[in-house]
C-alpha positions as CSV (number, residue, x, y, z in Angstrom):
1,X,8.2,-18.5,-7.7
2,X,5.2,-16.2,-7.2
3,X,5.1,-13.0,-5.2
4,X,2.1,-10.9,-4.3
5,X,2.9,-7.3,-3.8
6,X,0.6,-5.1,-1.8
7,X,-0.3,-2.4,-4.3
8,X,-1.7,1.1,-4.1
9,X,-0.9,2.3,-7.6
10,X,1.7,4.7,-6.2
11,X,5.4,5.0,-6.8
12,X,6.8,2.9,-3.9
13,X,4.7,-0.2,-4.5
14,X,5.3,0.1,-8.3
15,X,9.1,0.4,-7.8
16,X,9.0,-2.6,-5.4
17,X,7.3,-4.7,-8.1
18,X,9.8,-3.6,-10.8
19,X,12.7,-4.6,-8.5
20,X,11.2,-8.1,-7.9
21,X,10.1,-8.9,-11.5
22,X,13.6,-10.3,-12.4
23,X,13.2,-13.0,-9.8
24,X,9.5,-13.7,-9.3
25,X,6.2,-13.9,-11.2
26,X,4.8,-10.7,-9.8
27,X,1.1,-10.1,-9.1
28,X,0.0,-6.7,-7.8
29,X,-2.6,-7.1,-5.0
30,X,-4.8,-4.3,-3.8
31,X,-6.3,-4.9,-0.4
32,X,-9.6,-3.1,0.1
33,X,-12.6,-3.0,2.4
34,X,-15.3,-2.3,-0.1
35,X,-15.7,1.3,1.2
36,X,-14.8,2.8,-2.1
37,X,-14.0,1.7,-5.6
38,X,-10.5,3.3,-5.6
39,X,-9.0,-0.2,-6.2
40,X,-10.0,0.3,-9.9
41,X,-7.3,2.9,-10.3
42,X,-4.7,0.4,-9.1
43,X,-6.0,-2.1,-11.6
44,X,-5.7,0.4,-14.4
45,X,-2.1,1.2,-13.3
46,X,-1.3,-2.5,-13.2
47,X,-2.6,-3.0,-16.7
48,X,-0.7,0.1,-17.9
49,X,2.6,-1.2,-16.5
50,X,2.1,-4.8,-17.5
51,X,1.6,-6.7,-14.3
52,X,-1.1,-9.2,-13.2
53,X,-3.6,-7.7,-10.8
54,X,-5.8,-9.1,-8.0
55,X,-8.1,-7.7,-5.3
56,X,-7.8,-8.9,-1.8
57,X,-11.0,-8.3,0.3
58,X,-10.1,-7.3,3.8
59,X,-12.3,-7.5,6.9
60,X,-14.4,-4.4,7.2
61,X,-14.4,-4.7,11.0
62,X,-10.6,-3.9,10.9
63,X,-11.4,-0.7,8.9
64,X,-13.9,0.4,11.5
65,X,-11.5,-0.4,14.4
66,X,-8.7,1.5,12.6
67,X,-11.0,4.5,12.0
68,X,-12.0,4.5,15.6
69,X,-8.4,4.4,16.7
70,X,-7.5,7.2,14.3
71,X,-10.3,9.4,15.7
72,X,-9.3,8.6,19.3
73,X,-5.6,9.2,18.7
74,X,-6.2,12.3,16.6
75,X,-3.7,11.1,14.0
76,X,-3.6,8.3,11.4
77,X,-0.4,6.5,12.2
78,X,-1.6,3.7,14.4
79,X,-4.7,3.0,12.4
80,X,-2.8,2.8,9.1
81,X,-0.3,0.5,10.8
82,X,-3.1,-1.8,12.0
83,X,-4.6,-2.0,8.5
84,X,-1.2,-2.7,6.9
85,X,-0.5,-5.6,9.3
86,X,-4.0,-7.0,8.6
87,X,-3.4,-6.8,4.8
88,X,-0.1,-8.5,5.1
89,X,-1.6,-11.3,7.2
90,X,-4.4,-11.8,4.7
91,X,-2.0,-11.8,1.7
92,X,0.3,-14.2,3.4
93,X,-2.6,-16.6,3.9
94,X,-3.1,-16.9,0.1
95,X,-1.2,-19.0,-2.4
96,X,1.9,-16.9,-2.9
97,X,5.5,-18.1,-2.2
98,X,6.4,-14.6,-1.1
99,X,4.6,-11.4,-0.1
100,X,6.0,-7.9,-0.5
101,X,5.2,-4.3,0.0
102,X,6.7,-0.9,-0.8
103,X,7.8,0.1,2.6
104,X,11.0,2.2,2.6
105,X,13.8,2.5,5.1
106,X,12.7,5.9,6.3
107,X,8.9,5.3,6.4
108,X,7.2,6.3,9.6
109,X,4.1,4.3,8.7
110,X,3.5,1.6,7.7
111,X,6.5,-0.3,8.9
112,X,7.3,-4.0,9.4
113,X,9.7,-4.9,12.2
114,X,12.2,-7.8,11.9
115,X,10.2,-9.7,14.5
116,X,6.9,-9.1,12.7
117,X,8.4,-10.2,9.4
118,X,9.8,-13.4,11.0
119,X,6.5,-14.2,12.6
120,X,4.6,-13.7,9.4
121,X,7.0,-16.0,7.6
122,X,7.0,-18.7,10.3
123,X,3.2,-18.8,10.6
124,X,2.3,-18.7,6.9
125,X,5.3,-20.5,5.3
126,X,6.0,-17.5,3.0
127,X,8.9,-15.1,2.4
128,X,8.3,-11.5,3.4
129,X,10.2,-9.1,1.1
130,X,10.6,-5.4,1.4
131,X,12.6,-4.5,-1.7
132,X,12.8,-0.8,-0.8
133,X,13.9,-1.3,2.9
134,X,17.4,-0.2,2.1
135,X,16.4,2.8,0.1
136,X,15.7,6.3,1.6
137,X,13.3,8.7,0.1
138,X,15.9,10.6,-2.0
139,X,17.1,7.3,-3.7
140,X,13.5,6.2,-4.3
141,X,12.7,9.6,-5.9
142,X,15.7,9.4,-8.2
143,X,14.8,5.9,-9.4
144,X,11.2,6.9,-9.8
145,X,12.2,10.0,-11.9
146,X,14.2,7.7,-14.2
147,X,11.7,4.9,-14.6
148,X,8.1,6.0,-13.9
149,X,5.5,8.4,-15.2
150,X,3.9,9.8,-12.1
151,X,1.1,12.2,-11.2
152,X,1.6,14.0,-7.9
153,X,-0.9,15.8,-5.8
154,X,-2.5,16.3,-2.4
155,X,-3.8,13.1,-0.8
156,X,-7.4,14.0,-1.0
157,X,-7.1,14.6,-4.8
158,X,-5.1,11.6,-5.9
159,X,-7.2,8.5,-6.7
160,X,-5.1,5.7,-5.1
161,X,-6.0,2.4,-3.7
162,X,-4.4,2.8,-0.3
163,X,-5.6,2.4,3.2
164,X,-5.6,6.1,3.9
165,X,-8.2,6.8,1.2
166,X,-10.7,4.3,2.5
167,X,-10.2,5.3,6.1
168,X,-10.7,9.0,5.1
169,X,-13.9,8.0,3.3
170,X,-15.1,6.0,6.3
171,X,-14.4,8.7,8.8
172,X,-16.0,11.4,6.6
173,X,-19.2,9.2,6.3
174,X,-19.5,8.9,10.0
175,X,-18.1,12.2,11.3
176,X,-18.2,14.6,8.4
177,X,-15.5,15.7,5.9
178,X,-14.4,18.6,8.1
179,X,-12.9,16.2,10.6
180,X,-10.5,14.8,8.0
181,X,-8.4,18.0,7.9
182,X,-8.0,17.9,11.7
183,X,-6.8,14.3,11.7
184,X,-4.8,13.7,8.5
185,X,-1.8,15.9,7.9
186,X,-1.4,17.6,4.5
187,X,0.9,15.6,2.3
188,X,1.3,14.6,-1.3
189,X,0.6,11.2,-2.9
190,X,1.6,9.7,-6.2
191,X,-0.3,7.8,-8.8
192,X,1.7,5.9,-11.4
193,X,0.6,6.2,-15.0
194,X,3.4,4.4,-16.9
195,X,6.8,2.8,-16.8
196,X,9.9,3.5,-19.0
197,X,11.2,0.0,-19.8
198,X,14.6,-0.3,-21.3
């Protein structure tokens, strides 16, 4: 069976892929809007950790709608959620038997409700899997520390292929980079550079 894992190059999506590889042929899939070439970093990580990699082109109109929503809200949560749901829909419409992501039990965004997961499965004839849904942040951090080589830094300095990076770029292009600090909270991101395989 084949699973496409939505992939940013960060610790959560990498750990999700590692948990699935015993049961599935895993392909790491980076959804992007063509706003930046940050997807190349995810491809480099996929190569470094030994997984197949694909790009999934997403609808640029969704990025613009999400950026407008973020600016209107004054925070990124709803816009990022909108983009994640779009990416899952697009991935589920491809040839995979299952689709997965790195969402954790205590994530605030993105999240996938039971009803959303069931709807995705019913409409596309795929299995939706969230391998980290039973793990809290502390448990994930412990697993990551034992298995992954990771670079950690502020969001704006870490080259990752995630929705936030492209939305930041889009908003900065239209409204100026000074707006980013007002909308996006300071937080750290991770970028995986290797895996310790036993």
